[in-house]
C-alpha positions in Angstrom: -24.7 5.3 17.7 -20.9 4.8 18.3 -20.9 7.7 20.7 -23.8 6.1 22.7 -21.8 2.9 22.9 -18.8 4.8 24.1 -20.7 6.6 26.8 -22.2 3.2 27.8 -18.8 1.7 28.3 -17.6 4.8 30.2 -20.6 4.6 32.5 -20.0 0.9 33.1 -16.4 1.5 34.0 -17.3 4.3 36.3 -19.8 2.0 38.0 -17.2 -0.7 38.5 -14.8 1.8 40.0 -17.4 3.1 42.3 -18.2 -0.4 43.5 -14.5 -1.1 44.1 -14.1 2.2 46.1 -17.2 1.5 48.1 -16.2 -2.1 48.9 -12.7 -1.0 49.9 -14.2 1.7 52.2 -16.5 -0.8 53.9 -13.9 -3.4 54.5 -12.0 -1.6 57.2 -10.5 -4.8 58.6 -9.0 -5.9 55.3 -5.2 -6.5 55.2 -2.7 -4.3 53.3 -3.2 -6.7 50.3 -6.9 -5.6 50.1 -6.3 -2.7 47.7 -4.3 -4.9 45.4 -7.1 -7.5 45.3 -9.5 -4.8 44.4 -7.2 -3.6 41.6 -7.0 -7.2 40.3 -10.8 -7.3 40.1 -10.9 -4.0 38.2 -8.2 -5.2 35.8 -10.2 -8.4 35.1 -13.3 -6.4 34.4 -11.4 -4.2 31.9 -10.0 -7.3 30.3 -13.5 -8.8 30.0 -14.8 -5.6 28.4 -12.0 -5.6 25.9 -12.4 -9.3 25.0 -16.2 -9.9 25.3 -17.9 -6.6 24.6 -20.0 -6.5 21.4 -17.4 -4.5 19.6 -13.8 -3.4 20.1 -14.0 -0.5 22.7 -11.7 2.5 22.9 -9.8 1.5 26.0 -8.2 4.9 26.4 -11.7 6.4 26.7 -12.8 3.6 29.1 -9.7 4.2 31.3 -10.2 7.9 31.3 -13.8 7.6 32.2 -12.9 5.2 35.0 -10.2 7.6 36.4 -12.6 10.5 36.4 -15.4 8.4 37.9 -13.0 7.3 40.7 -11.9 10.9 41.5 -15.4 12.2 41.4 -16.6 9.5 43.8 -14.3 10.9 46.5 -13.8 14.5 45.6 -16.2 16.7 43.5 -13.4 19.2 42.9 -10.7 16.7 41.8 -9.4 16.4 38.2 -7.2 14.0 36.2 -5.3 15.9 33.4 -3.4 14.0 30.7 0.1 15.3 29.9 -1.0 17.8 27.3 -3.9 19.1 29.5 -1.6 19.4 32.5 1.0 21.3 30.4 -1.7 23.7 29.3 -2.9 24.0 32.9 0.5 25.0 34.2 0.9 27.5 31.3 -2.3 29.3 32.0 -3.0 28.9 35.8 -1.1 31.9 36.8 -2.0 34.0 33.8 -4.7 36.7 34.3 -7.5 35.7 31.9 -10.9 36.9 31.1 -13.7 34.4 31.7 -17.4 33.9 32.3 -17.4 33.9 36.1 -18.6 30.4 36.9 -17.4 28.4 39.9 -17.7 24.7 39.0 -17.6 21.3 40.6 -18.3 17.8 39.2 -21.8 16.5 39.7 -23.3 13.2 38.4 -20.4 13.0 35.9 -21.1 16.5 34.5 -20.0 20.0 35.5 -22.3 21.6 38.1 -22.4 25.3 38.8 -21.5 26.1 42.4 -22.2 29.8 41.9 -21.9 32.5 39.2 -19.9 35.6 40.2 -22.4 38.6 40.5 -22.1 40.8 37.4 -20.2 38.2 35.4 -21.3 37.0 31.9 -22.5 33.7 33.5 -24.6 35.6 36.1 -26.1 37.9 33.4 -27.0 34.8 31.4 -29.1 33.6 34.4 -26.8 30.7 35.4 -26.9 29.8 39.1 -26.2 27.2 41.7 -27.4 23.7 40.6 -27.3 24.3 36.9 -25.4 21.8 34.8 -23.0 22.5 31.9 -23.6 19.8 29.3 -21.0 20.9 26.7 -18.4 23.6 26.1 -17.6 24.6 22.5 -19.3 21.4 21.3 -17.3 19.1 23.6 -19.3 17.1 26.1 -18.4 17.7 29.7 -19.2 14.1 30.6 -15.9 12.9 32.2 -14.2 16.2 31.2 -11.6 17.1 33.9 -12.8 20.0 36.1 -9.6 21.9 35.8 -9.6 21.5 32.0 -13.2 22.9 31.8 -12.0 25.9 33.8 -9.3 26.5 31.2 -11.8 26.2 28.3 -13.9 28.9 29.9 -11.0 31.3 30.1 -9.6 33.3 27.2 -9.1 36.8 25.8 -11.6 39.5 26.8 -14.2 39.9 24.1 -13.8 36.3 22.8 -16.8 34.0 23.0 -17.5 30.6 24.3 -20.5 28.4 23.4 -22.1 26.3 26.1 -25.0 23.9 26.4 -26.6 24.1 29.8 -29.4 22.4 31.8 -30.8 25.0 34.2 -32.9 24.7 37.3 -35.7 26.5 35.6 -35.4 24.8 32.2 -34.4 21.1 32.3 -34.1 20.9 28.5 -30.6 21.7 27.1 -30.2 25.3 26.2 -27.4 26.8 24.1 -25.7 30.0 25.2 -23.0 32.1 23.7 -21.2 34.0 26.4 -18.6 36.7 25.8 -15.6 36.5 28.1 -14.9 39.5 30.2 -12.3 40.6 32.8 -13.7 39.3 36.2 -13.9 41.7 39.1 -14.8 40.5 42.6 -17.9 42.3 43.9 -17.4 45.0 46.4 -18.5 44.7 50.0 -21.6 46.9 50.6 -23.2 48.1 53.8 -26.3 50.0 55.0 -28.4 50.6 58.0 -31.8 48.9 58.0 -34.9 50.7 59.4 -34.8 48.3 62.4 -31.5 50.0 63.4 -29.6 46.9 62.4 -26.3 47.1 60.4 -26.4 45.1 57.2 -23.2 44.0 55.4 -23.3 42.1 52.1 -20.1 40.2 50.9 -20.5 38.5 47.6 -16.8 37.5 47.6 -14.2 36.9 50.3 -11.3 37.0 47.9 -8.0 38.4 49.2 -8.6 41.7 50.8 -12.4 41.4 51.2 -12.2 40.5 54.9 -10.5 43.9 55.4 -13.4 45.5 53.5 -15.9 43.7 55.8 -14.0 45.0 58.8 -14.2 48.6 57.5 -17.9 48.2 56.7 -18.6 46.9 60.2 -16.6 49.7 61.8 -18.4 52.4 59.9 -21.8 50.9 60.7 -20.9 50.7 64.4 -20.3 54.4 64.4 -24.1 54.7 63.9 -24.8 52.7 67.1 -26.7 49.7 65.6 -28.3 47.2 67.9 -27.0 44.2 65.9 -25.4 43.1 62.6 -26.5 41.0 59.7 -23.7 39.6 57.4 -25.1 38.4 54.1 -22.9 35.7 52.5 -25.4 34.4 49.9 -23.7 33.2 46.6 -20.3 34.1 48.1 -18.1 31.4 46.6 -14.8 33.0 45.9 -11.9 33.3 48.3 -9.5 30.9 49.9 -10.2 29.2 53.3 -7.7 31.6 55.0 -9.8 34.5 53.9 -12.8 32.9 55.6 -10.8 32.5 58.8 -9.9 36.2 58.6 -13.6 37.1 58.2 -14.7 35.0 61.2 -11.9 36.5 63.3 -13.5 39.9 62.9 -16.3 38.7 65.2 -14.4 36.3 67.5 -11.8 37.3 70.1 -11.1 33.8 71.2 -11.7 30.1 70.4 -10.9 27.6 67.6 -11.9 28.9 64.2 -11.2 25.7 62.2 -8.6 23.1 61.7 -6.9 21.5 58.7 -6.1 17.8 58.5 -5.4 15.1 55.9 -3.9 11.7 55.6 -0.4 13.1 55.1 -1.1 16.6 56.5 -0.9 16.8 60.3 -3.7 18.6 62.1 -3.2 22.4 62.2 -5.5 24.5 64.4 -6.5 28.0 63.6 -7.3 30.1 66.7 -8.9 33.5 66.9 -6.6 36.5 67.4 -8.1 38.9 69.9 -6.4 41.9 68.3 -8.2 41.3 65.0 -11.8 41.3 66.4 -13.8 44.4 65.5 -17.3 43.7 66.8 -19.1 42.1 69.7 -22.6 43.0 68.6 -25.3 40.3 68.2 -24.7 38.7 64.8 -26.8 36.9 62.1 -25.4 35.3 59.0 -27.4 34.6 55.8 -26.4 31.7 53.6 -27.8 29.9 50.5 -26.8 26.9 48.5 -24.3 29.1 46.5 -22.3 29.9 49.7 -19.0 28.1 49.3 -15.3 28.0 50.2 -14.1 30.9 52.4 -17.7 32.0 53.3 -18.4 28.4 54.6 -15.3 28.4 56.8 -16.4 31.7 58.3 -20.0 30.5 58.8 -18.9 27.3 60.4 -16.5 29.1 62.8 -19.2 31.6 63.9 -21.9 29.0 64.2 -19.9 26.4 66.2 -18.6 29.1 68.6 -22.2 30.1 69.2 -21.3 33.6 68.0 -23.9 33.8 65.4 -27.2 32.3 64.2 -27.3 31.2 60.5 -30.4 31.8 58.5 -31.1 30.4 55.0 -30.0 27.3 53.1 -27.4 24.7 53.6 -24.1 25.8 52.0 -22.5 24.0 49.0 -19.6 22.2 50.6 -16.1 23.3 49.4 -13.2 23.8 51.8 -10.0 21.9 51.2 -6.3 22.2 50.5 -5.7 21.0 46.9 -2.4 20.0 45.3 -1.3 18.8 41.9 0.3 15.3 42.1 2.3 14.5 39.0 2.5 11.1 37.3 5.5 9.5 35.6 4.0 10.1 32.1 3.6 13.8 32.7 -0.1 13.6 33.6 -1.4 14.8 37.0 -4.3 14.6 39.4 -5.5 17.7 41.2 -6.7 16.4 44.6 -7.8 17.5 48.0 -5.0 16.4 50.3 -6.5 18.0 53.5 -9.9 19.3 54.5 -10.9 22.1 56.7 -13.0 21.1 59.7 -15.4 23.2 61.7 -14.6 23.6 65.5 -17.2 20.8 66.1 -15.2 18.4 63.9 -17.3 18.4 60.7 -15.5 18.3 57.4 -17.0 21.4 55.7 -16.5 20.0 52.2 -18.6 16.9 53.1 -21.2 18.5 55.3 -21.4 22.1 54.3 -23.0 24.4 57.0 -26.5 23.7 58.0 -28.4 26.9 59.1 -30.0 27.1 62.6 -33.0 28.6 60.9 -33.7 27.0 57.5 -35.4 29.2 54.9 -35.6 28.3 51.2 -34.6 31.1 48.9 -37.0 32.0 46.1 -35.6 31.4 42.6 -34.8 34.7 40.9 -37.3 35.5 38.2 -36.3 39.0 37.2 -33.3 41.0 36.1 -31.8 38.1 34.0 -29.9 38.9 30.8 -29.1 36.3 28.2 -26.4 36.7 25.6 -27.0 35.5 22.0 -29.4 32.7 22.9 -30.6 31.1 19.6 -34.4 31.2 19.0 -34.9 33.3 22.1 -38.6 33.9 22.7 -40.0 37.3 23.2 -39.0 38.5 26.6 -41.8 38.6 29.2 -42.7 41.8 31.0 -40.5 42.6 34.0 -41.7 40.8 37.1 -42.7 42.7 40.2 -40.0 42.9 42.9 -40.2 39.9 45.3 -39.8 40.0 49.0 -36.4 39.0 50.3 -37.5 36.2 52.6 -34.1 35.4 53.9 -33.3 39.0 54.9 -36.8 39.3 56.5 -36.3 36.2 58.6 -32.7 37.3 59.5 -34.2 40.5 60.9 -36.8 38.6 62.9 -34.2 36.2 64.3 -31.8 39.1 65.2 -34.6 41.1 66.9 -35.5 38.0 69.0 -31.9 37.4 69.9 -31.6 41.0 71.2 -34.9 40.7 73.1 -33.8 37.5 74.8 -30.4 39.0 75.7 -32.1 42.0 77.3 -34.6 40.0 79.3 
């Protein structure tokens, strides 16, 4: 009962902060004293909660909930870490750890899965974009700092972590026990399709993978393909700079993206002609798990009219983040600048909308679960399903080539 009251207070405080933030954003003509007036309102609300609520609230929890609600309302990848959490974060952030392979953001106050690295414990357990992590090792993720949740999921290889999740396919909470493992970024693969199209699949654009894409494209071009398909589905690892490098492989000129923030002056990223490796007709495939570097690449190629994009709208994650320390030793991890597409759209806010929208079918086969309590008898393996996005990409590329030849 007490936990429910606590959660109620936190939710109320988050709502108040959201109203304050919204009101401040709408009042563009307010004087410099505007923010201070809003803070005075917030302080009064907290005072009323403390003095008039049905029972004495835990003000530390109320304040923590309000801070996390404030950060989430403006940045789904932001975190507030108390002094101890920040100290642990600094200690572990540069340490190579094993993990479960989940890329997370904050969603509705809880942890949302951006993507699960292919082949990772999280992916083998069937977790995918849109799933929600309700608890980690028995601790509710409601108002848990994102960066701290990432730390909890890391640890020694072979150790286990317990999670309660709400999946797209099963909305009731499900408990999983995942075994941490060393994480390896998936390799870039290539093949020639029967239609004489080159096909490159990049499930990661981490450091060095853009070079792997370049080699794959060069090797395919030796087989004289008519066009290329670059599959970036569920590609959610890699820094924005890696996405710029991937886009440059197909662009010899033009603006790839620009970076800008309130205190970060605009910085343009132009294509380097010496780094382009292909001028063949190009199609990209994306889904809702495409994030980060892959989105930067997709936005650059789309806005420069270098490629068509087939699939689903991407997740929305492309920013420069920094740790800003407080006097008490706590810190906030915050986006201080965003990457913008050549057309001027903030990728973190808008994602990349495909030119040809196709909804990807939810996976129903090939899912492994680790130590799931009361697991029902496994159903028979499902028949392989058609890859709708790849089929549509082939159709769009064939039409693109036909029009170019007409």
